[in-house]
N, C-alpha and C positions, 0 to 999 in steps of 0.2 A: 489504549485505543487501537482498534484495528480498522484499517481502511483498505478496500479493494478497489483499485482503479483499472477499468477495462477499456480497451479500444486502442486503435493505432495512432491517435493524436498525442504523440509523446511531448510535443511542445506545451500543449495545454496541461498535460499531466504534470510536467516539471514545474510549471507556474503554480499549479494547485499545491504541489508538495512544498514548494518554497514558502507559499503563504501559510501553510499549515505549520511549518517549522518556525516561522516568524511569530505566529499567533501563540504558539506554545513555548516559545523561547527554547527550542530544542536544537541540538547539533545533529546535522544530517550524516548518516552513515550508509553508503551504497554497498550493495552486495551483488556481484556478478553471479552467474549461474554456478560456477565452480567454487566460489568462495563462501557459500552459505554454510554457517556453522552446523555441525552434526547434531547438536542438541538445542532444543527450543529454550532451555534455561539460559542460553547466551543472551537472549533478548530481554531477560528479566533483570539482569545484573545492573546495579546502579552503584556508582562510587559515592562516597559520603559527600564530597564537595563538587561533584561533576554535574554538568547540566543534564537535562533530560536528553535522551537520544531518540532520533527518528530514524528507524531502520527501513531502508528501501530495498525490497527484494524484487528482482526483475523476473523471477520465475517462481513457481511453486516448488518448495524443497522436496526433492525425491526422498521417499522413505518416511516422511513425516505423516503421522496419522492424526488428523484433526478430530477432536471430539469436544463436547461442550466444556469439559473440565479444563482441558489445555487452553482452549480459547478464552475461558473465563480468567485464567491466570494471566494470559497475554493482555487481555482487555483491561484488567484491573491494575496492571503494572504502571509505573510512572513513565515508562518509555512508550513510544508510538511505533506501530508496525504498519508499513504500507506495502501492499502487494501491487506492483505496477505491471500489469499483464496485457498483452495484445488481445488474447482471447483465452477462454477457459472452457473446458469440456464440461458442460452442465449435466452430462449423463453419469459422470463418475461420482460415486457416493462421497468420497473424501472432499471433492470440490463442492458438492451440495451442502455439506456441513459448514464449510467456510462461507459460502455465498448466502445462506439462509440463517446464519448466526445472528441472533437478535441484537447484539451489541456492535456488530460490524457495519460500517458505512460502505455501501457499494455505489460507485459512480461510474457512469459510462462516458467515454471520450471518443465518439466516432469522428471520422474525418468529415468535414463539412463539404457539401456539394451545392452547386448552383448559387442561388441568392444567399444561402447560409454561408458560403465561402466568402462572398463579398463582405458580409457583416463580420465574419471572423477576422478578415484582413484589416478592416477598419478598426475593430476593437483592439487589435494588436499594435496599431500604429500610434494609438493615443498614449 
């Protein structure tokens, strides 16, 4: 499963990721910008008795070329991949492949303003 989370609301994104991990009984693995593995195959590995893994990438990996074959492998693996990004340049061809991939779930998490902010705060207090 591939999920792309866009927007600056990191609190809501983190809650969404936690619920995704709980729902899939997956172990969360965070990757900072400099720690992202050099090969996509790293996200496909599964130990025999290990839990599913939910990989959280805080940036798009430099040098990775996304195409439908690679994305199919990632989407069909037992592990989950979450790209948690503030923004993405939708003009770049590589990014378009990821954003418009048919098996990827893309969710927006904008910062709330005005009355939306009041509702957001009330929902977080419950």
